[in-house]
C-alpha positions in Angstrom: -116.7 93.7 -83.3 -118.5 90.5 -84.1 -118.4 90.3 -87.3 -114.8 90.6 -86.9 -114.2 88.0 -84.8 -116.3 85.9 -86.8 -114.2 86.4 -89.7 -110.9 85.8 -88.0 -112.8 82.8 -86.7 -113.7 81.7 -90.3 -109.9 82.2 -91.4 -108.2 80.1 -88.6 -110.3 77.0 -89.1 -109.4 76.9 -93.1 -105.8 77.9 -92.2 -106.1 74.3 -89.8 -106.0 72.7 -92.9 -103.0 74.4 -94.5 -99.5 73.0 -94.8 -96.9 74.6 -92.5 -95.7 76.8 -95.3 -98.9 78.3 -95.8 -99.4 79.0 -91.8 -96.2 80.5 -91.7 -97.6 83.5 -94.1 -100.4 84.5 -91.5 -99.8 87.6 -89.9 -100.1 86.9 -86.5 -100.1 90.5 -85.1 -103.0 91.0 -86.5 -104.7 88.8 -83.7 -103.4 91.8 -81.0 -100.4 88.7 -80.3 -97.3 88.9 -82.4 -95.3 86.2 -82.4 -91.6 86.6 -81.3 -88.7 84.8 -80.5 -89.5 80.9 -79.7 -93.5 81.7 -80.1 -92.5 82.3 -83.9 -91.0 78.4 -84.1 -93.9 76.6 -82.8 -96.9 75.0 -84.7 -100.2 76.4 -84.2 -101.6 73.6 -82.4 -99.1 73.6 -79.6 -101.1 77.0 -78.3 -104.3 76.6 -79.9 -105.5 72.9 -78.7 -108.5 70.5 -79.0 -110.4 71.0 -75.9 -113.3 69.2 -74.9 -115.7 72.1 -75.8 -114.0 72.6 -79.1 -114.1 68.8 -80.2 -118.3 68.9 -79.3 -117.9 71.2 -82.7 -116.6 68.6 -84.7 -113.0 66.4 -85.2 -111.7 69.2 -87.2 -112.2 71.9 -84.6 -109.7 73.9 -82.8 -109.5 76.5 -80.1 -108.5 79.7 -82.5 -110.4 82.3 -80.2 -110.7 83.3 -76.4 -107.2 82.5 -75.5 -105.8 85.0 -72.7 -102.7 87.2 -73.5 -101.0 86.2 -70.3 -98.7 83.5 -70.4 -100.3 81.3 -68.1 -102.7 79.6 -70.5 -99.6 77.9 -71.9 -96.8 78.0 -69.3 -96.7 77.0 -65.6 -96.1 79.3 -62.3 -92.8 78.4 -62.4 -92.2 81.0 -59.6 -95.2 79.9 -57.2 -96.0 83.5 -57.3 -99.9 83.0 -57.0 -101.6 86.4 -56.6 -98.7 88.0 -54.5 -97.6 91.6 -55.1 -95.0 93.5 -55.2 -94.5 96.7 -53.4 -92.7 97.8 -56.3 -93.6 95.9 -59.0 -97.2 95.3 -58.3 -98.6 91.8 -59.7 -95.7 89.3 -59.7 -97.5 87.0 -62.2 -96.5 89.4 -65.3 -93.6 87.5 -66.5 -92.9 90.2 -69.4 -91.8 92.2 -65.9 -88.8 90.4 -65.8 -88.9 88.0 -69.7 -89.3 88.7 -73.0 -90.0 86.0 -75.5 -86.7 86.6 -77.4 -84.4 85.4 -75.0 -86.4 83.8 -71.8 -83.5 83.3 -69.3 -80.9 85.1 -70.7 -82.1 88.7 -70.8 -84.0 89.3 -67.1 -84.8 92.6 -66.5 -85.1 91.7 -62.5 -82.5 93.1 -60.2 -83.2 92.5 -56.6 -81.4 95.6 -54.9 -83.3 97.4 -57.2 -86.5 96.2 -57.6 -87.4 94.7 -53.6 -87.1 96.2 -50.4 -84.2 93.7 -49.6 -80.8 94.3 -51.2 -78.7 91.4 -51.7 -75.4 91.5 -50.4 -72.7 88.9 -48.9 -73.5 85.4 -48.7 -77.3 86.0 -49.7 -75.8 86.2 -53.2 -75.0 82.7 -53.1 -78.0 81.6 -52.6 -80.8 80.4 -55.3 -84.3 82.3 -55.2 -86.1 79.2 -53.9 -83.7 79.0 -50.7 -85.4 82.2 -49.2 -88.7 82.2 -51.4 -89.8 78.5 -49.8 -93.1 77.1 -50.7 -96.1 78.7 -48.6 -97.4 76.7 -45.6 -101.0 77.3 -47.3 -101.1 75.9 -51.0 -104.6 74.8 -50.5 -105.7 78.3 -50.5 -104.5 78.5 -54.0 -106.5 75.4 -55.3 -107.5 75.9 -59.1 -105.5 79.1 -59.5 -104.5 79.2 -63.5 -101.0 78.0 -64.0 -100.6 76.6 -60.3 -101.2 73.0 -62.2 -99.9 72.4 -65.9 -99.8 69.2 -67.8 -100.6 67.4 -64.9 -97.8 68.6 -62.6 -98.2 70.3 -59.4 -96.1 73.6 -58.3 -96.0 75.0 -55.6 -96.8 78.4 -54.6 -93.9 80.4 -52.5 -93.5 83.2 -50.7 -92.6 86.6 -52.0 -93.8 89.1 -49.5 -92.5 89.3 -45.8 -94.6 91.4 -44.0 -92.3 91.1 -40.7 -89.1 91.7 -42.5 -89.1 95.3 -41.0 -89.8 94.1 -37.5 -87.8 90.5 -37.4 -85.2 91.6 -40.1 -82.6 88.7 -40.2 -84.5 86.4 -37.9 -87.2 86.0 -40.4 -85.2 83.5 -42.3 -82.7 82.5 -39.6 -83.3 81.2 -36.2 -81.1 83.3 -33.1 -78.8 81.4 -31.5 -78.4 83.8 -28.4 -80.4 82.5 -25.2 -83.5 84.1 -23.9 -81.5 86.0 -21.7 -79.5 88.0 -24.3 -82.4 88.4 -26.5 -84.0 89.6 -23.7 -81.2 92.1 -22.7 -80.8 93.1 -26.5 -84.5 93.5 -27.4 -85.1 96.2 -30.4 -81.9 95.5 -31.3 -81.2 94.4 -35.1 -78.5 91.2 -35.8 -77.4 93.8 -38.2 -75.6 96.1 -35.2 -73.6 93.1 -34.8 -73.2 90.8 -37.9 -72.8 91.3 -41.5 -74.2 89.2 -44.4 -70.4 88.8 -45.4 -70.5 86.2 -42.7 -72.3 85.3 -39.6 -69.1 85.7 -37.5 -68.0 88.8 -39.3 -68.7 91.6 -37.1 -69.8 94.9 -38.2 -66.9 96.9 -36.5 -67.3 100.0 -38.6 -70.9 100.7 -39.2 -73.8 101.1 -37.1 -71.6 99.7 -33.8 -68.5 102.6 -34.6 -71.2 105.3 -35.2 -73.4 104.4 -32.1 -71.4 103.9 -28.8 -74.2 103.3 -26.7 -74.9 100.1 -28.3 -71.9 98.6 -26.0 -74.1 100.2 -22.9 -76.0 96.8 -23.3 -73.1 94.9 -23.3 -70.9 93.6 -20.1 -68.3 96.0 -20.5 -70.0 99.8 -21.3 -67.5 102.1 -22.9 -66.4 104.7 -20.7 -63.4 107.5 -20.3 -60.7 106.8 -23.5 -62.4 103.7 -24.4 -64.9 105.8 -26.1 -62.6 107.2 -28.6 -61.4 103.6 -29.5 -61.8 102.0 -32.9 -63.4 98.7 -32.4 -60.8 96.9 -34.2 -58.4 97.6 -31.2 -60.0 95.4 -29.2 -62.2 93.1 -31.3 -59.6 92.1 -33.7 -56.5 90.0 -32.8 -54.2 88.1 -34.9 -56.4 88.7 -37.6 -59.3 87.3 -36.5 -62.3 89.0 -34.8 -63.1 88.5 -31.4 -66.5 89.2 -29.9 -66.6 87.2 -26.5 -63.9 87.6 -23.8 -62.9 85.9 -20.4 -62.3 87.5 -17.2 -65.6 89.1 -16.6 -65.0 88.7 -13.0 -61.7 91.3 -13.7 -64.3 93.6 -15.6 -62.5 92.4 -18.8 -59.6 94.8 -18.0 -56.8 92.1 -18.3 -57.6 90.8 -21.7 -56.6 93.6 -23.3 -54.3 95.2 -20.8 -51.4 93.2 -19.1 -51.3 93.8 -15.0 -48.0 94.4 -13.7 -48.9 93.8 -10.5 -48.4 90.1 -10.1 -45.6 89.9 -7.9 -46.3 93.0 -6.1 -50.3 91.8 -4.7 -51.6 89.4 -3.0 -53.6 86.8 -5.3 -56.6 88.2 -3.7 -56.2 91.6 -4.8 -54.2 90.5 -8.1 -57.4 88.6 -9.2 -59.3 91.5 -8.8 -60.3 93.9 -11.4 -58.2 97.2 -11.9 -61.4 99.3 -12.0 -61.0 98.9 -8.2 -57.6 101.2 -8.2 -57.9 103.1 -11.7 -59.7 104.8 -14.0 -60.6 104.9 -18.0 -60.3 108.6 -18.1 -57.2 109.0 -16.7 -55.1 105.6 -15.7 -52.3 107.3 -13.3 -55.0 109.0 -11.3 -56.1 106.7 -8.9 -60.0 106.1 -7.2 -60.3 106.3 -3.8 -59.8 102.7 -2.5 -62.1 101.2 -0.2 -59.4 99.7 2.1 -62.3 97.9 3.9 -62.1 95.1 1.4 -58.8 94.4 2.7 -57.7 92.5 6.1 -56.6 95.6 7.3 -59.5 98.5 8.3 -58.2 101.8 8.4 -59.8 103.6 11.4 -58.0 105.4 14.6 -54.6 107.0 14.3 -54.6 105.1 11.2 -57.2 107.5 9.6 -54.4 110.1 9.2 -52.3 108.8 6.8 -55.6 107.3 4.5 -54.7 109.6 1.8 -50.7 109.1 2.0 -50.7 105.6 1.1 -46.9 105.8 1.0 -46.9 106.2 4.6 -47.6 102.3 5.0 -47.0 101.1 1.4 -43.3 102.3 1.6 -41.0 102.2 -2.0 -39.3 98.8 -2.3 -36.1 97.8 -4.5 -38.5 96.2 -6.8 -39.1 98.1 -10.3 -42.8 97.5 -12.2 -42.6 96.5 -15.6 -43.9 99.6 -16.7 -42.6 101.7 -19.8 -40.5 103.4 -18.6 -40.2 101.1 -15.3 -41.5 102.8 -12.0 -40.8 101.9 -8.4 -42.9 99.2 -7.0 -44.5 99.7 -3.8 -45.3 97.3 -0.6 -48.3 96.0 -0.8 -48.3 92.3 0.3 -47.8 92.1 4.3 -46.5 89.5 6.5 -49.5 88.0 8.7 -47.6 85.7 10.4 -45.9 87.8 12.0 -49.2 89.7 13.7 -52.2 88.5 12.5 -53.5 92.5 12.3 -50.3 93.3 10.8 -49.3 95.7 13.2 -45.7 93.8 13.6 -44.9 95.2 10.0 -44.8 98.5 10.7 -44.5 98.8 14.5 -41.6 97.0 16.7 -42.9 95.0 19.8 -41.5 96.0 23.1 -42.5 92.9 24.8 -39.9 90.6 23.9 -38.6 89.7 26.9 -42.0 90.5 29.2 -44.3 88.3 27.9 -44.4 84.7 27.8 -43.8 83.2 24.2 -47.7 82.5 23.3 -48.4 85.5 24.1 -45.5 87.3 21.8 -47.4 85.9 19.3 -50.6 87.5 19.4 -51.5 90.7 17.9 -50.9 93.9 19.5 -54.4 94.7 18.6 -55.3 92.1 21.6 -54.5 95.0 23.9 -53.8 97.7 22.2 -56.4 100.1 20.1 -55.8 102.4 17.1 -57.4 105.7 18.6 -55.1 105.6 21.3 -52.0 103.2 21.8 -51.6 104.1 25.8 -55.3 103.0 26.1 -55.6 99.5 26.5 -58.5 97.3 25.4 -60.1 95.1 28.0 -58.3 91.7 28.4 -59.5 88.7 28.4 -57.9 87.0 31.1 -59.6 83.6 30.3 -57.1 83.0 27.2 -54.3 82.7 30.0 -53.4 80.0 32.2 -54.8 81.9 35.3 -58.6 82.5 35.0 -59.8 85.5 37.2 -62.5 84.2 39.8 -64.0 85.2 42.6 -62.2 87.4 45.1 -59.9 88.1 42.1 -62.3 89.5 39.8 -63.0 92.3 42.5 -59.4 93.4 41.6 -61.0 93.7 38.0 -59.0 96.3 36.2 -56.4 97.3 38.7 -53.9 95.0 36.7 -50.9 96.5 38.5 -52.1 94.9 42.1 -50.8 91.5 40.8 -48.4 92.9 37.3 -46.2 95.1 39.6 -43.3 96.8 38.1 -40.3 94.0 37.2 -36.8 94.6 36.5 -37.4 94.6 32.7 -36.8 97.9 30.9 -39.0 98.5 27.8 -37.0 100.0 25.0 -39.8 103.0 24.6 -39.1 106.4 24.1 -38.1 107.1 26.9 -37.3 103.8 27.9 -39.7 102.8 31.0 -39.9 100.2 33.6 -41.8 97.0 32.6 -44.4 95.3 34.4 -44.3 91.8 35.3 -46.0 89.3 33.2 -44.4 85.7 33.3 -45.1 84.0 36.5 -43.8 80.7 38.1 -45.2 78.1 39.8 -47.9 76.9 37.0 -48.2 73.8 38.4 -49.4 74.9 41.8 -51.8 77.5 40.3 -49.6 80.5 40.5 -51.0 81.2 44.0 -47.5 81.7 45.7 -46.2 84.4 43.6 -48.5 87.0 45.2 -49.8 84.7 48.4 -47.7 83.3 51.5 -48.2 79.4 52.0 -48.1 78.8 55.6 -48.8 74.7 55.6 -45.6 74.1 54.9 -44.8 72.5 58.6 -48.3 71.5 58.4 -48.8 69.2 55.6 -46.7 66.4 54.4 -44.4 67.4 51.3 -47.1 65.0 48.9 -50.3 68.0 49.9 -48.0 71.0 50.8 -46.5 71.0 47.0 -50.2 70.8 45.3 -51.9 73.9 44.4 -53.8 75.9 47.1 -57.0 75.6 44.8 -56.7 71.8 46.4 -58.6 73.0 49.4 -59.0 76.9 48.9 -61.6 78.5 46.7 -61.0 82.6 45.3 -64.5 83.2 46.6 -63.6 83.0 50.2 -60.3 81.7 51.1 -61.5 80.5 54.8 -64.0 78.4 53.0 -62.7 75.2 52.2 -63.4 72.4 49.3 -64.6 69.0 50.2 -61.3 67.2 50.7 -60.6 63.9 49.4 -59.3 61.4 52.4 -58.6 58.9 50.0 -55.5 60.4 48.7 -53.8 60.4 52.1 -52.8 56.9 53.9 -55.9 57.1 56.0 -58.9 56.4 54.2 -62.4 57.6 56.0 -64.8 54.8 55.8 -68.1 53.9 58.6 -67.8 56.1 61.2 -65.0 58.0 60.5 -67.0 59.7 57.7 -69.1 61.0 60.3 -66.7 62.8 62.2 -65.7 66.6 61.9 -62.3 67.2 60.6 -61.8 69.3 63.5 -62.1 66.4 66.1 -59.1 64.7 64.7 -57.2 67.5 63.6 -57.2 69.6 66.7 -55.5 72.5 66.8 -52.0 73.4 67.7 -50.3 75.9 69.5 -49.0 78.0 66.9 -51.0 79.9 64.8 -51.1 81.5 61.4 -49.1 84.9 60.4 -52.1 86.5 58.5 -55.4 87.9 60.1 -57.7 86.6 61.8 -54.7 84.3 63.0 -56.2 81.5 63.6 -54.7 78.3 65.4 -53.0 75.5 63.1 -54.6 72.2 63.1 -53.0 69.1 63.4 -52.5 67.0 59.8 -49.5 65.3 60.9 -49.5 62.0 62.4 -46.1 60.4 62.4 -47.5 57.9 65.1 -50.7 56.4 62.9 -48.5 53.3 61.5 -47.1 52.4 65.0 -50.2 53.3 67.2 -53.1 52.7 64.9 -56.2 53.9 66.6 -54.8 54.6 69.4 -53.8 57.8 68.3 -57.4 59.0 68.7 -59.1 56.6 70.6 -58.2 54.9 74.2 -57.4 51.0 74.3 -60.1 49.7 76.8 -58.0 46.3 76.3 -54.9 48.2 77.8 -52.5 46.6 75.3 -53.7 43.3 76.3 -55.2 42.4 73.0 -52.0 43.8 71.0 -51.9 47.1 69.1 -53.8 46.1 66.3 -57.4 47.3 67.2 -58.4 46.5 63.5 -57.9 43.0 64.4 -61.2 42.9 66.0 -62.9 46.2 65.3 -63.5 47.8 61.9 -65.1 51.3 61.3 -68.8 50.8 61.0 -68.9 50.2 64.9 -66.6 49.9 68.0 -69.0 47.0 69.0 -69.0 45.6 65.5 -65.8 43.6 65.4 -64.7 43.1 62.1 -64.7 39.4 61.2 -65.3 38.8 65.1 -64.8 35.1 66.1 -66.2 34.3 62.5 -64.5 30.8 62.8 -65.5 29.8 66.0 -69.2 31.1 66.7 -69.4 32.3 70.6 -72.2 31.1 72.4 -73.7 29.5 75.8 -70.9 29.7 78.5 -68.0 31.1 76.0 -70.3 33.8 75.1 -69.9 34.8 79.1 -66.0 34.3 79.3 -63.8 36.8 79.4 -61.6 37.2 76.0 -58.3 36.8 78.6 -59.3 33.2 79.4 -58.9 31.7 76.2 -56.7 34.3 74.6 -53.7 34.2 77.4 -49.9 34.0 76.9 -50.6 36.7 74.4 -52.2 33.9 72.1 -52.9 35.5 68.8 -56.6 36.9 68.1 -56.8 35.7 64.9 -56.1 32.3 63.4 -56.1 30.4 66.8 -57.8 26.7 66.6 -61.6 25.9 66.3 -60.6 22.8 67.9 -62.3 22.6 71.6 -58.9 20.5 72.6 -56.5 23.7 72.3 -58.6 24.9 75.3 -60.2 21.6 76.7 -57.6 18.8 76.3 -56.9 18.3 79.8 -60.9 18.1 80.2 -61.3 15.6 77.3 -62.6 12.4 78.9 -62.5 10.7 76.0 -58.7 10.7 75.6 -59.3 12.3 72.1 -60.5 8.9 70.5 -64.0 10.5 69.6 -64.9 12.6 67.2 -64.5 16.1 67.8 -65.9 17.7 70.9 -68.9 19.7 68.8 -70.2 16.6 67.2 -71.6 15.7 70.2 -71.2 18.6 72.5 -72.7 22.2 72.2 -71.4 25.4 74.2 -75.0 25.6 75.8 -74.9 22.3 78.0 -72.0 20.3 77.7 -73.7 17.4 79.8 -76.3 17.2 77.0 -74.7 15.4 74.0 -75.9 15.3 70.4 -74.2 11.8 70.1 -76.7 8.7 68.9 -75.6 5.1 70.2 -77.7 3.7 67.5 -75.3 5.1 64.8 -72.8 2.7 66.1 -72.5 -1.2 65.9 -74.3 -1.5 69.4 -77.4 -0.1 69.5 -78.9 1.0 72.8 -81.9 -1.0 73.9 -83.7 -1.5 77.6 -81.8 -1.0 80.3 -78.6 0.0 78.1 -80.5 3.4 77.4 -80.3 4.7 80.8 -76.7 3.1 81.7 -74.1 6.0 82.3 -71.5 5.8 79.6 -68.6 5.1 82.3 -70.3 1.8 83.2 -69.3 0.8 80.0 -66.5 2.8 78.9 -64.8 2.9 82.3 -61.5 2.6 80.9 -61.9 5.3 78.5 -61.9 3.6 75.8 -64.6 4.3 73.5 -63.0 2.6 70.4 -62.8 -1.0 69.5 -65.2 -2.1 72.7 -66.7 -5.7 72.2 -70.6 -5.9 71.0 -71.3 -9.5 73.1 -72.8 -9.2 76.6 -69.9 -11.1 78.2 -67.9 -8.5 76.8 -69.1 -6.1 80.0 -71.0 -9.3 81.8 -68.8 -12.4 82.3 -68.3 -11.5 85.9 -72.3 -11.4 86.2 -72.7 -14.7 84.9 -69.7 -16.3 86.8 -71.8 -15.8 89.9 -75.0 -17.6 88.8 -74.5 -21.4 89.7 -77.8 -23.2 88.7 -77.5 -23.3 85.8 -73.6 -23.3 85.9 -73.6 -20.3 83.0 -69.5 -21.3 83.0 -70.3 -23.8 80.6 -70.4 -23.2 76.6 -73.9 -23.3 76.2 -74.6 -20.4 78.4 -72.4 -17.8 76.5 -75.1 -16.7 74.0 -77.3 -14.7 76.9 -79.6 -13.3 74.4 -80.9 -17.0 74.0 -82.2 -17.0 77.5 -82.2 -13.2 78.4 -83.2 -9.6 77.2 -82.4 -6.4 77.6 -85.6 -5.1 79.0 -85.2 -7.6 81.8 -82.1 -9.7 82.8 -83.5 -11.5 85.8 -86.5 -14.3 85.2 -84.3 -15.7 81.9 -86.8 -18.1 79.9 -85.0 -21.2 78.2 -85.9 -21.0 74.6 
């Protein structure tokens, strides 16, 4: 064997120097690698290159031996197979598995549907190989692998083994557009249960879904009844387009495929409900038991007898449903405005002329119950204009005590008399509808027409409320507030007609405007001071006269006088003058020439005055200070008196002979005399 190798080596060395014609005569098949196709048309040195190891043997040396028979010593790993191994074809780096050296690209022997575990269908046929077989995420792991770097160019190692394909299926390459909630609900369901490779939005209608109807249980619309036998396209193919997302989930999707015939028949609340509330998927005409409690009218009492006989209330109408053939529409929409409990939609009221309009509008259920129409509920009287309080509460359920039979005949079967429920006298509290008012002759019409409740209570009729006397023409002030009512409103001789038949009090005082206080009080002045006591007195106390002598305070002697000494001849008590001259003009010694009396005199001591002569033009000095006023003002003249001595002492001067004071030189008395001592003049 060694000898054969050396022989071939020696032969190839000799061949190098031969011309190309001579080289072509070499039979390469003797090397175990026959040259075919493109290999037969290239020069020997294109494969047998001068490597550094060979050049060390000499300049004409070539690498004729030691070459491997696979493709990669000369060709790069274009596909980036690396060391990956196919489950069906083994190592992928065996080029001759798919290619041949005659026609490298045209005569491929690879079929993805046969040679792999993933058949190529639909849109996948349009993909290029490298769109799926992308570079591996860790090429550094294959550094130095033969064929990884050829002719100075790097080629990426690519992924061909998809170990998670069986588990993830489409999600091995595609990212799901579905939400986490959707993925959680349909975990374990592969994409091809719904989708096809013909297009992401083209759904699988005849494949696995059609065969496995249980899949639909995971959706919002589980298939039941007749829906189980339908072809998917009946629902999911509309106008040539596939649809898998439907509106009206709140109505269980029924109206997405089925048109409702109840639009004008039902209230919006029920028209917008799911058809499944009444119908079933097993038999559409066979209705399911309806839960009447979801309506505004719960079935109880006597109504329960008609629970399965719906037509008793839901009577046929003249309208037709747009069905095939058309069917008679029944009544389901009832008028709530007539009666909030819908009673008047089936029953006629017999109380039209018996009740006030306010209560005619109320529901029958306010008083009646469904278990027995004749049995009434406990009525809340507080909603009327007459609340039951006090003794009225004791009557309680004995309604006929007040609501007695009237002349109204109720249109019942048979007809019967209706009780009285409409009362007059609302402005007076309705009291006189049952009770007799005995105060007509006792009170003024202003109070007689007021409701009894102004004074009386329902707790105890004889127990009266605190009356506001300010509403009358006689407001209580001062001492009057402390007086008991009976002291003014004394008993009369008349009695009440009803037990305990007490005496009636006096509440009308027609003489009050004229007699004033004398209506109740005796006049100690016996009319001498006029009829109106309030001119002097007030209610805070008899002795505390109202504004008594506020303009002329009484002191001294005046305080001891009797009123009549000043207020005589019907002289009014108010507005009298403060001037002393009104009473003392005859006693005025000054003849009205001086200031007002009170400027000098006081009521305590008339002789003791407050007049100061020093403030006049003639201050009093010496003997003048003890001289009586009359000695100077003897004529009753006080104003315009002279201040010279001769004005009063001229006669005294005329009596003096030595020296003769009649001479002009003696007219100035103060030149010799003083006011302290007139005799003993001194000539100055």
